[in-house]
C-alpha positions in Angstrom: 11.3 20.8 -23.7 8.4 20.2 -22.2 6.5 23.8 -23.0 3.5 24.7 -20.5 0.2 23.8 -21.3 -1.6 25.2 -18.6 0.2 29.1 -18.6 -3.2 31.3 -19.3 -5.6 28.5 -17.9 -4.2 27.5 -14.2 -2.1 30.3 -13.7 -0.8 33.4 -15.5 1.2 33.2 -18.4 2.8 36.2 -18.3 5.8 36.6 -15.8 4.4 39.8 -14.1 1.0 38.7 -14.0 2.8 34.8 -12.7 4.9 36.8 -9.6 1.7 38.8 -8.8 -0.6 35.6 -8.2 2.3 34.0 -6.3 2.4 36.7 -3.8 -1.2 37.0 -3.1 -1.1 32.9 -2.8 0.9 33.7 0.4 0.0 36.9 1.6 -3.8 36.1 0.9 -6.0 35.7 3.8 -6.3 32.0 3.4 -2.2 31.9 2.8 0.5 32.0 5.3 0.3 35.7 5.4 3.7 36.4 4.5 6.8 35.4 1.8 8.2 32.9 2.1 10.9 33.0 4.9 14.9 33.0 4.5 15.4 31.7 7.7 15.9 27.9 8.4 14.5 26.4 11.4 11.9 24.0 9.9 13.1 20.3 8.1 10.1 19.4 6.3 10.7 16.5 4.0 7.5 16.2 2.4 4.4 18.4 1.7 1.0 17.0 0.2 -0.3 20.0 -1.9 -3.3 20.6 -4.2 -3.1 21.5 -7.7 -6.4 23.5 -9.1 -6.0 27.0 -10.1 -4.0 29.4 -8.5 -7.3 31.6 -7.4 -8.6 28.2 -5.8 -5.8 26.7 -4.4 -3.2 28.5 -4.6 -2.8 29.9 -1.1 -3.7 26.5 0.2 -0.5 25.4 -1.5 1.2 28.2 0.0 1.3 27.0 3.0 3.2 23.7 2.0 5.6 25.7 0.4 6.1 28.3 3.3 7.0 25.6 5.4 9.7 23.7 2.7 11.2 27.9 2.2 12.0 27.3 6.1 13.7 24.1 5.3 17.4 22.6 4.5 17.4 22.9 0.9 17.3 19.5 -1.0 19.9 18.1 -3.8 16.0 17.9 -6.0 12.1 17.6 -5.6 10.9 14.6 -6.0 6.7 15.3 -7.5 4.9 12.7 -7.4 1.3 13.2 -9.2 -1.8 11.5 -10.5 -2.4 10.6 -14.2 -6.2 12.4 -15.0 -6.1 10.9 -18.2 -4.8 7.3 -18.6 -3.8 4.7 -16.8 -0.2 4.5 -17.6 2.8 5.8 -15.3 5.6 7.1 -16.1 8.7 9.9 -15.0 10.7 12.5 -17.7 14.0 13.7 -18.3 12.8 17.0 -19.7 13.3 20.4 -18.9 9.7 22.0 -18.6 8.9 25.9 -19.3 6.7 28.2 -17.3 6.6 31.7 -17.5 9.4 32.4 -14.6 11.8 30.2 -17.1 13.2 26.9 -17.1 13.3 24.2 -14.4 15.6 20.9 -15.2 15.3 17.5 -14.0 17.3 15.6 -12.3 19.0 13.7 -15.1 20.8 11.3 -13.1 17.6 10.4 -10.5 15.2 10.2 -13.4 17.3 7.6 -15.5 18.5 5.8 -12.3 15.1 5.1 -11.2 13.8 4.4 -14.4 16.2 1.5 -14.7 15.1 -0.1 -12.2 11.8 -1.0 -14.2 8.8 0.0 -11.7 8.4 3.5 -13.7 9.2 3.8 -17.4 11.1 6.9 -19.0 8.5 8.4 -21.1 9.2 12.4 -21.9 5.5 12.0 -23.9 3.1 11.0 -20.9 3.0 14.5 -19.1 1.8 16.6 -21.9 -1.3 16.7 -21.0 -1.5 16.4 -17.2 -1.6 19.9 -14.9 -1.4 18.5 -11.4 3.0 18.8 -12.0 3.7 21.9 -13.4 1.2 24.0 -11.5 3.7 23.3 -8.8 7.0 24.8 -10.7 6.4 28.3 -10.5 6.0 28.0 -6.5 9.4 26.1 -6.5 11.4 28.4 -8.9 10.0 31.2 -6.2 11.9 29.4 -3.6 14.6 28.7 -5.3 15.7 29.6 -9.5 17.8 26.5 -9.6 15.9 23.4 -8.4 15.9 20.1 -10.0 12.9 18.0 -9.8 12.3 14.2 -10.7 8.6 13.9 -12.2 6.7 10.8 -11.1 3.0 10.3 -12.7 1.8 7.4 -10.5 -1.5 5.4 -12.0 -3.1 2.2 -12.1 -0.5 0.3 -13.3 1.8 0.9 -10.4 3.3 -1.4 -8.3 3.5 1.3 -5.2 5.2 -1.2 -3.1 8.1 -1.7 -5.4 8.2 2.1 -6.7 8.4 2.9 -3.0 11.2 0.7 -2.5 13.5 1.5 -6.0 12.6 5.1 -5.5 14.4 4.8 -1.8 16.8 2.5 -3.4 18.0 5.3 -5.7 18.3 8.3 -3.4 21.1 5.4 -1.5 22.7 5.1 -5.3 22.7 8.4 -6.5 23.7 10.3 -2.7 20.3 12.9 -3.1 18.4 14.4 -0.5 15.3 14.8 -1.7 12.0 16.9 -1.1 9.1 14.9 -1.9 5.8 16.9 -3.0 2.4 14.9 -3.9 0.5 16.7 -5.6 -3.4 16.4 -4.7 -6.9 17.9 -4.3 -9.0 15.9 -2.0 -13.1 15.5 -2.2 -14.3 16.7 -5.3 -18.3 17.1 -5.1 -21.2 17.7 -6.9 -22.8 16.5 -9.9 -20.2 17.9 -12.4 -18.1 15.5 -10.7 -20.7 12.5 -10.8 -20.5 12.3 -7.1 -23.6 13.2 -4.5 -22.7 11.7 -0.9 -23.6 14.9 1.2 -26.9 16.3 1.0 -27.7 18.2 4.3 -24.9 20.9 5.3 -22.9 19.6 3.2 -19.9 21.7 3.2 -19.6 20.2 6.8 -19.8 16.4 5.3 -17.2 17.2 3.2 -14.9 18.5 5.9 -15.9 15.6 8.3 -15.1 12.9 5.6 -11.8 14.7 4.4 -10.5 14.8 8.2 -10.9 11.1 8.4 -8.6 10.4 5.4 -6.1 13.2 6.6 -6.0 11.8 9.7 -4.8 8.3 8.0 -2.2 10.5 6.2 -1.1 12.0 9.8 -0.9 8.1 10.8 0.9 7.4 7.6 -0.9 4.5 7.1 -1.0 3.7 3.5 -3.4 0.7 3.4 -5.9 2.2 5.7 -5.4 5.3 3.6 -6.3 3.2 0.3 -8.5 1.0 1.9 -11.0 3.8 3.0 -10.2 5.7 -0.5 -11.2 2.6 -1.9 -14.4 1.5 0.4 -16.1 4.9 0.8 -15.6 5.5 -3.4 -13.4 8.8 -2.5 -12.8 11.2 -5.2 -9.2 11.8 -4.2 -7.9 12.3 -7.2 -4.0 11.8 -6.1 -4.9 8.5 -3.9 -2.1 6.5 -5.3 0.2 8.9 -4.9 -0.5 9.8 -1.6 -0.1 6.1 -0.9 2.7 5.6 -2.6 4.4 8.9 -0.3 3.4 6.8 2.6 5.5 3.6 1.9 8.5 6.3 1.1 8.5 8.2 4.3 9.9 6.6 7.7 8.1 7.7 10.6 7.6 11.4 10.6 5.9 14.5 12.5 2.6 15.3 10.4 1.2 18.4 10.1 -2.2 19.8 8.4 -1.0 23.5 7.5 -4.4 24.4 6.1 -7.4 23.1 4.3 -10.4 24.6 2.7 -12.8 23.6 -0.3 -13.3 25.7 -3.3 -17.0 26.6 -1.9 -15.1 29.4 0.8 -13.6 30.7 -2.3 -16.1 30.8 -4.5 -19.6 30.7 -2.6 -21.0 27.9 -4.7 -21.5 25.0 -3.3 -23.3 22.9 -5.6 -20.6 21.8 -6.9 -17.2 21.9 -5.1 -13.2 20.1 -4.5 -11.4 20.4 -1.3 -7.6 21.6 -0.8 -5.2 20.3 1.8 -1.7 21.5 2.4 -0.3 18.7 4.9 3.7 18.7 5.6 5.7 16.1 7.3 9.0 16.9 9.6 11.9 14.6 10.4 11.0 14.1 14.0 
């Protein structure tokens, strides 16, 4: 079992405080304005969500989960995130624990996928990684019986093969999945060794992020990754986003929310951008 590594850091460590933080994420002024709906009137099959501490990006993330809650429940959530610590990719069959309880991996899906060879089974690889753990309380709020398939993507991944293997595994196992890609956008400032914009930096950061978001909405995987590489963009989940775009068939994509940490903290010397983007069946 994977014990929570980031409770008390990225999100509250107690059940009561965590539930309050989730409520504030949905009802805060930058959130969707209400708790997750119970009516089904959308068909979201994928979302890009941020993974900073809840006081910073929680209200942005809540927009994506609000849309997912209004969609049919899947058999599992495939969470694709970056590896902030090494160049290795991996997946895991471990049960994860949060202050809200246990959330189990879909053993059949994970093992079938790992047997194809594009991503290895490694229950230790995610121990230090926060990008997936911070998504789990949101999922538990939506569905206490949710199952996951965590996939960490790094430089060693063959994205084309992995995309094909994921699609084939879904067919072979007969599973219906919702994809969650965990990524922040531009990290700007001396703390991130990326100082690109000096005049009206927040406006320039937003314009810069918009270029990438438009490529994502167009589902232009190669164009997005080329832009990131050319501009040395500091999008931590760039490979995870590219993988998603290679998996999805043509969808209706919508930017639900966008802001930077500077709008929360009032400090713009260093800032991180957050976006909630959802993909729905046409």
